Gaussian input, Z-matrix of N, CA and C with variables (Angstrom, degrees):
# hf/3-21g

backbone

0 1
 N
 C     1     B1
 C     2     B2     1     A1
 N     3     B3     2     A2     1     D1
 C     4     B4     3     A3     2     D2
 C     5     B5     4     A4     3     D3
 N     6     B6     5     A5     4     D4
 C     7     B7     6     A6     5     D5
 C     8     B8     7     A7     6     D6
 N     9     B9     8     A8     7     D7
 C    10    B10     9     A9     8     D8
 C    11    B11    10    A10     9     D9
 N    12    B12    11    A11    10    D10
 C    13    B13    12    A12    11    D11
 C    14    B14    13    A13    12    D12
 N    15    B15    14    A14    13    D13
 C    16    B16    15    A15    14    D14
 C    17    B17    16    A16    15    D15
 N    18    B18    17    A17    16    D16
 C    19    B19    18    A18    17    D17
 C    20    B20    19    A19    18    D18
 N    21    B21    20    A20    19    D19
 C    22    B22    21    A21    20    D20
 C    23    B23    22    A22    21    D21
 N    24    B24    23    A23    22    D22
 C    25    B25    24    A24    23    D23
 C    26    B26    25    A25    24    D24
 N    27    B27    26    A26    25    D25
 C    28    B28    27    A27    26    D26
 C    29    B29    28    A28    27    D27
 N    30    B30    29    A29    28    D28
 C    31    B31    30    A30    29    D29
 C    32    B32    31    A31    30    D30
 N    33    B33    32    A32    31    D31
 C    34    B34    33    A33    32    D32
 C    35    B35    34    A34    33    D33
 N    36    B36    35    A35    34    D34
 C    37    B37    36    A36    35    D35
 C    38    B38    37    A37    36    D36
 N    39    B39    38    A38    37    D37
 C    40    B40    39    A39    38    D38
 C    41    B41    40    A40    39    D39
 N    42    B42    41    A41    40    D40
 C    43    B43    42    A42    41    D41
 C    44    B44    43    A43    42    D42
 N    45    B45    44    A44    43    D43
 C    46    B46    45    A45    44    D44
 C    47    B47    46    A46    45    D45
 N    48    B48    47    A47    46    D46
 C    49    B49    48    A48    47    D47
 C    50    B50    49    A49    48    D48
 N    51    B51    50    A50    49    D49
 C    52    B52    51    A51    50    D50
 C    53    B53    52    A52    51    D51
 N    54    B54    53    A53    52    D52
 C    55    B55    54    A54    53    D53
 C    56    B56    55    A55    54    D54
 N    57    B57    56    A56    55    D55
 C    58    B58    57    A57    56    D56
 C    59    B59    58    A58    57    D57
 N    60    B60    59    A59    58    D58
 C    61    B61    60    A60    59    D59
 C    62    B62    61    A61    60    D60
 N    63    B63    62    A62    61    D61
 C    64    B64    63    A63    62    D62
 C    65    B65    64    A64    63    D63
 N    66    B66    65    A65    64    D64
 C    67    B67    66    A66    65    D65
 C    68    B68    67    A67    66    D66
 N    69    B69    68    A68    67    D67
 C    70    B70    69    A69    68    D68
 C    71    B71    70    A70    69    D69
 N    72    B72    71    A71    70    D70
 C    73    B73    72    A72    71    D71
 C    74    B74    73    A73    72    D72
 N    75    B75    74    A74    73    D73
 C    76    B76    75    A75    74    D74
 C    77    B77    76    A76    75    D75
 N    78    B78    77    A77    76    D76
 C    79    B79    78    A78    77    D77
 C    80    B80    79    A79    78    D78
 N    81    B81    80    A80    79    D79
 C    82    B82    81    A81    80    D80
 C    83    B83    82    A82    81    D81
 N    84    B84    83    A83    82    D82
 C    85    B85    84    A84    83    D83
 C    86    B86    85    A85    84    D84
 N    87    B87    86    A86    85    D85
 C    88    B88    87    A87    86    D86
 C    89    B89    88    A88    87    D87
 N    90    B90    89    A89    88    D88
 C    91    B91    90    A90    89    D89
 C    92    B92    91    A91    90    D90
 N    93    B93    92    A92    91    D91
 C    94    B94    93    A93    92    D92
 C    95    B95    94    A94    93    D93
 N    96    B96    95    A95    94    D94
 C    97    B97    96    A96    95    D95
 C    98    B98    97    A97    96    D96
 N    99    B99    98    A98    97    D97
 C   100   B100    99    A99    98    D98
 C   101   B101   100   A100    99    D99
 N   102   B102   101   A101   100   D100
 C   103   B103   102   A102   101   D101
 C   104   B104   103   A103   102   D102
 N   105   B105   104   A104   103   D103
 C   106   B106   105   A105   104   D104
 C   107   B107   106   A106   105   D105
 N   108   B108   107   A107   106   D106
 C   109   B109   108   A108   107   D107
 C   110   B110   109   A109   108   D108
 N   111   B111   110   A110   109   D109
 C   112   B112   111   A111   110   D110
 C   113   B113   112   A112   111   D111
 N   114   B114   113   A113   112   D112
 C   115   B115   114   A114   113   D113
 C   116   B116   115   A115   114   D114
 N   117   B117   116   A116   115   D115
 C   118   B118   117   A117   116   D116
 C   119   B119   118   A118   117   D117
 N   120   B120   119   A119   118   D118
 C   121   B121   120   A120   119   D119
 C   122   B122   121   A121   120   D120
 N   123   B123   122   A122   121   D121
 C   124   B124   123   A123   122   D122
 C   125   B125   124   A124   123   D123
 N   126   B126   125   A125   124   D124
 C   127   B127   126   A126   125   D125
 C   128   B128   127   A127   126   D126
 N   129   B129   128   A128   127   D127
 C   130   B130   129   A129   128   D128
 C   131   B131   130   A130   129   D129
 N   132   B132   131   A131   130   D130
 C   133   B133   132   A132   131   D131
 C   134   B134   133   A133   132   D132
 N   135   B135   134   A134   133   D133
 C   136   B136   135   A135   134   D134
 C   137   B137   136   A136   135   D135
 N   138   B138   137   A137   136   D136
 C   139   B139   138   A138   137   D137
 C   140   B140   139   A139   138   D138
 N   141   B141   140   A140   139   D139
 C   142   B142   141   A141   140   D140
 C   143   B143   142   A142   141   D141
 N   144   B144   143   A143   142   D142
 C   145   B145   144   A144   143   D143
 C   146   B146   145   A145   144   D144
 N   147   B147   146   A146   145   D145
 C   148   B148   147   A147   146   D146
 C   149   B149   148   A148   147   D147
 N   150   B150   149   A149   148   D148
 C   151   B151   150   A150   149   D149
 C   152   B152   151   A151   150   D150
 N   153   B153   152   A152   151   D151
 C   154   B154   153   A153   152   D152
 C   155   B155   154   A154   153   D153
 N   156   B156   155   A155   154   D154
 C   157   B157   156   A156   155   D155
 C   158   B158   157   A157   156   D156
 N   159   B159   158   A158   157   D157
 C   160   B160   159   A159   158   D158
 C   161   B161   160   A160   159   D159
 N   162   B162   161   A161   160   D160
 C   163   B163   162   A162   161   D161
 C   164   B164   163   A163   162   D162
 N   165   B165   164   A164   163   D163
 C   166   B166   165   A165   164   D164
 C   167   B167   166   A166   165   D165
 N   168   B168   167   A167   166   D166
 C   169   B169   168   A168   167   D167
 C   170   B170   169   A169   168   D168
 N   171   B171   170   A170   169   D169
 C   172   B172   171   A171   170   D170
 C   173   B173   172   A172   171   D171

   B1=1.4527
   B2=1.5230
   B3=1.2995
   B4=1.4585
   B5=1.5240
   B6=1.3524
   B7=1.4555
   B8=1.5319
   B9=1.3294
   B10=1.4649
   B11=1.5266
   B12=1.3323
   B13=1.4604
   B14=1.5183
   B15=1.3345
   B16=1.4566
   B17=1.5258
   B18=1.3347
   B19=1.4562
   B20=1.5251
   B21=1.3282
   B22=1.4594
   B23=1.5183
   B24=1.3347
   B25=1.4584
   B26=1.5193
   B27=1.3258
   B28=1.4610
   B29=1.5157
   B30=1.3202
   B31=1.4655
   B32=1.5284
   B33=1.3342
   B34=1.4668
   B35=1.5225
   B36=1.3245
   B37=1.4598
   B38=1.5247
   B39=1.3308
   B40=1.4588
   B41=1.5252
   B42=1.3245
   B43=1.4621
   B44=1.5207
   B45=1.3333
   B46=1.4641
   B47=1.5196
   B48=1.3432
   B49=1.4633
   B50=1.5169
   B51=1.3356
   B52=1.4605
   B53=1.5272
   B54=1.3263
   B55=1.4647
   B56=1.5253
   B57=1.3379
   B58=1.4630
   B59=1.5279
   B60=1.3285
   B61=1.4672
   B62=1.5248
   B63=1.3211
   B64=1.4599
   B65=1.5143
   B66=1.3333
   B67=1.4602
   B68=1.5233
   B69=1.3287
   B70=1.4488
   B71=1.5074
   B72=1.3312
   B73=1.4654
   B74=1.5231
   B75=1.3233
   B76=1.4623
   B77=1.5271
   B78=1.3141
   B79=1.4687
   B80=1.5287
   B81=1.3404
   B82=1.4668
   B83=1.5233
   B84=1.3496
   B85=1.4532
   B86=1.5153
   B87=1.3261
   B88=1.4649
   B89=1.5206
   B90=1.3360
   B91=1.4556
   B92=1.5242
   B93=1.3364
   B94=1.4607
   B95=1.5314
   B96=1.3064
   B97=1.4591
   B98=1.5299
   B99=1.3281
   B100=1.4611
   B101=1.5326
   B102=1.3296
   B103=1.4634
   B104=1.5246
   B105=1.3343
   B106=1.4602
   B107=1.5248
   B108=1.3139
   B109=1.4576
   B110=1.5242
   B111=1.3156
   B112=1.4740
   B113=1.5219
   B114=1.3208
   B115=1.4665
   B116=1.5153
   B117=1.3148
   B118=1.4586
   B119=1.5219
   B120=1.3313
   B121=1.4683
   B122=1.5224
   B123=1.3247
   B124=1.4526
   B125=1.5252
   B126=1.3177
   B127=1.4669
   B128=1.5293
   B129=1.3366
   B130=1.4630
   B131=1.5427
   B132=1.3288
   B133=1.4666
   B134=1.5276
   B135=1.3297
   B136=1.4691
   B137=1.5218
   B138=1.3369
   B139=1.4614
   B140=1.5263
   B141=1.3230
   B142=1.4566
   B143=1.5293
   B144=1.3251
   B145=1.4654
   B146=1.5274
   B147=1.3327
   B148=1.4565
   B149=1.5292
   B150=1.3281
   B151=1.4581
   B152=1.5166
   B153=1.3295
   B154=1.4604
   B155=1.5153
   B156=1.3287
   B157=1.4624
   B158=1.5159
   B159=1.3364
   B160=1.4643
   B161=1.5231
   B162=1.3272
   B163=1.4530
   B164=1.5140
   B165=1.3437
   B166=1.4702
   B167=1.5139
   B168=1.3150
   B169=1.4680
   B170=1.5153
   B171=1.3247
   B172=1.4673
   B173=1.5095
   A1=109.01
   A2=114.83
   A3=121.28
   A4=109.12
   A5=117.24
   A6=122.53
   A7=112.93
   A8=116.92
   A9=121.76
   A10=108.11
   A11=116.09
   A12=121.62
   A13=107.75
   A14=116.44
   A15=121.24
   A16=109.44
   A17=115.96
   A18=121.31
   A19=108.71
   A20=115.18
   A21=121.21
   A22=108.14
   A23=115.57
   A24=122.22
   A25=106.60
   A26=116.02
   A27=119.47
   A28=109.11
   A29=115.79
   A30=120.48
   A31=112.20
   A32=116.99
   A33=121.07
   A34=111.21
   A35=116.24
   A36=123.14
   A37=108.10
   A38=116.13
   A39=121.51
   A40=108.06
   A41=115.72
   A42=121.58
   A43=107.58
   A44=116.44
   A45=121.30
   A46=109.26
   A47=115.26
   A48=123.45
   A49=107.70
   A50=117.03
   A51=121.63
   A52=107.91
   A53=116.78
   A54=121.45
   A55=113.54
   A56=118.06
   A57=120.38
   A58=112.09
   A59=117.85
   A60=120.65
   A61=111.84
   A62=115.57
   A63=122.51
   A64=109.10
   A65=116.60
   A66=121.18
   A67=112.02
   A68=116.25
   A69=120.63
   A70=112.94
   A71=115.85
   A72=120.71
   A73=112.16
   A74=114.72
   A75=121.09
   A76=108.56
   A77=115.90
   A78=120.39
   A79=111.41
   A80=117.17
   A81=120.52
   A82=111.66
   A83=116.76
   A84=120.73
   A85=114.26
   A86=117.44
   A87=120.96
   A88=113.31
   A89=117.00
   A90=120.83
   A91=110.48
   A92=115.53
   A93=123.23
   A94=107.75
   A95=117.37
   A96=122.01
   A97=109.43
   A98=116.02
   A99=122.97
   A100=109.70
   A101=117.12
   A102=121.96
   A103=108.93
   A104=115.55
   A105=119.70
   A106=110.54
   A107=115.55
   A108=119.89
   A109=109.70
   A110=116.64
   A111=123.28
   A112=110.71
   A113=115.43
   A114=122.25
   A115=109.71
   A116=116.00
   A117=120.79
   A118=109.53
   A119=116.64
   A120=121.95
   A121=108.99
   A122=115.33
   A123=121.09
   A124=110.12
   A125=115.84
   A126=121.38
   A127=107.44
   A128=118.00
   A129=120.62
   A130=112.97
   A131=115.60
   A132=123.66
   A133=113.86
   A134=117.12
   A135=122.27
   A136=108.97
   A137=116.51
   A138=121.51
   A139=111.75
   A140=117.46
   A141=121.41
   A142=110.69
   A143=113.96
   A144=120.73
   A145=109.26
   A146=115.26
   A147=120.88
   A148=108.68
   A149=115.80
   A150=122.56
   A151=107.64
   A152=117.34
   A153=120.65
   A154=110.60
   A155=115.90
   A156=122.75
   A157=107.76
   A158=116.24
   A159=121.47
   A160=105.95
   A161=116.81
   A162=120.65
   A163=110.01
   A164=115.18
   A165=120.32
   A166=108.57
   A167=115.73
   A168=120.56
   A169=109.31
   A170=115.68
   A171=121.58
   A172=110.54
   D1=146.31
   D2=178.00
   D3=-115.18
   D4=115.13
   D5=172.06
   D6=61.42
   D7=35.10
   D8=178.52
   D9=-129.40
   D10=127.62
   D11=175.75
   D12=-124.15
   D13=124.19
   D14=-179.57
   D15=-117.01
   D16=135.35
   D17=174.67
   D18=-135.47
   D19=150.04
   D20=177.78
   D21=-122.00
   D22=127.30
   D23=173.71
   D24=-124.38
   D25=110.32
   D26=-175.15
   D27=66.24
   D28=-117.83
   D29=178.63
   D30=-109.09
   D31=12.94
   D32=-177.93
   D33=-104.83
   D34=124.29
   D35=175.37
   D36=-94.91
   D37=129.21
   D38=175.86
   D39=-116.92
   D40=130.16
   D41=178.44
   D42=-116.38
   D43=126.89
   D44=178.48
   D45=-114.34
   D46=133.99
   D47=178.46
   D48=-136.02
   D49=130.32
   D50=175.04
   D51=-84.07
   D52=108.17
   D53=-174.67
   D54=-73.99
   D55=-4.06
   D56=178.32
   D57=-87.49
   D58=-12.16
   D59=-177.26
   D60=-86.82
   D61=153.96
   D62=176.07
   D63=-138.22
   D64=144.00
   D65=179.95
   D66=-122.69
   D67=26.88
   D68=175.91
   D69=90.73
   D70=-177.89
   D71=-176.05
   D72=-74.54
   D73=155.26
   D74=173.61
   D75=-71.12
   D76=175.53
   D77=-179.91
   D78=-60.54
   D79=-36.07
   D80=-179.58
   D81=-78.60
   D82=-20.62
   D83=-178.77
   D84=83.72
   D85=2.40
   D86=-177.75
   D87=-86.97
   D88=-19.56
   D89=-176.91
   D90=-134.13
   D91=164.40
   D92=175.43
   D93=-107.09
   D94=128.76
   D95=-179.69
   D96=-77.83
   D97=127.90
   D98=178.44
   D99=-102.05
   D100=-40.54
   D101=-179.85
   D102=-160.07
   D103=153.75
   D104=178.32
   D105=-161.86
   D106=144.10
   D107=170.57
   D108=-83.52
   D109=-6.68
   D110=-179.51
   D111=56.62
   D112=53.04
   D113=-177.23
   D114=108.55
   D115=-173.18
   D116=-179.64
   D117=-84.50
   D118=132.43
   D119=179.66
   D120=-127.42
   D121=151.52
   D122=179.02
   D123=-76.55
   D124=136.04
   D125=176.34
   D126=-68.05
   D127=137.50
   D128=-176.87
   D129=-51.76
   D130=127.30
   D131=176.80
   D132=60.71
   D133=27.44
   D134=179.94
   D135=-136.29
   D136=173.07
   D137=175.81
   D138=-97.10
   D139=-19.16
   D140=-178.17
   D141=-69.77
   D142=156.26
   D143=177.53
   D144=-122.28
   D145=157.65
   D146=177.11
   D147=-138.53
   D148=143.50
   D149=173.41
   D150=-125.18
   D151=124.93
   D152=-173.18
   D153=-135.54
   D154=134.02
   D155=170.34
   D156=-133.61
   D157=128.06
   D158=175.63
   D159=-120.33
   D160=127.71
   D161=-176.49
   D162=-149.79
   D163=164.78
   D164=175.46
   D165=-133.92
   D166=155.64
   D167=177.25
   D168=-66.46
   D169=149.57
   D170=177.10
   D171=-67.83

């Protein structure tokens, strides 16, 4: 994962992303990647999965 922090408290999932970071252009080159789980990942200590991409226009 890039720039993604997930925590679970009880039944609440919290996802933290630092919006000041950048990881370069997307594959198409139209956007800048800010954060990504890089596919679907399992939530810590749970069975559920999450897939996340955060990006901004160039």
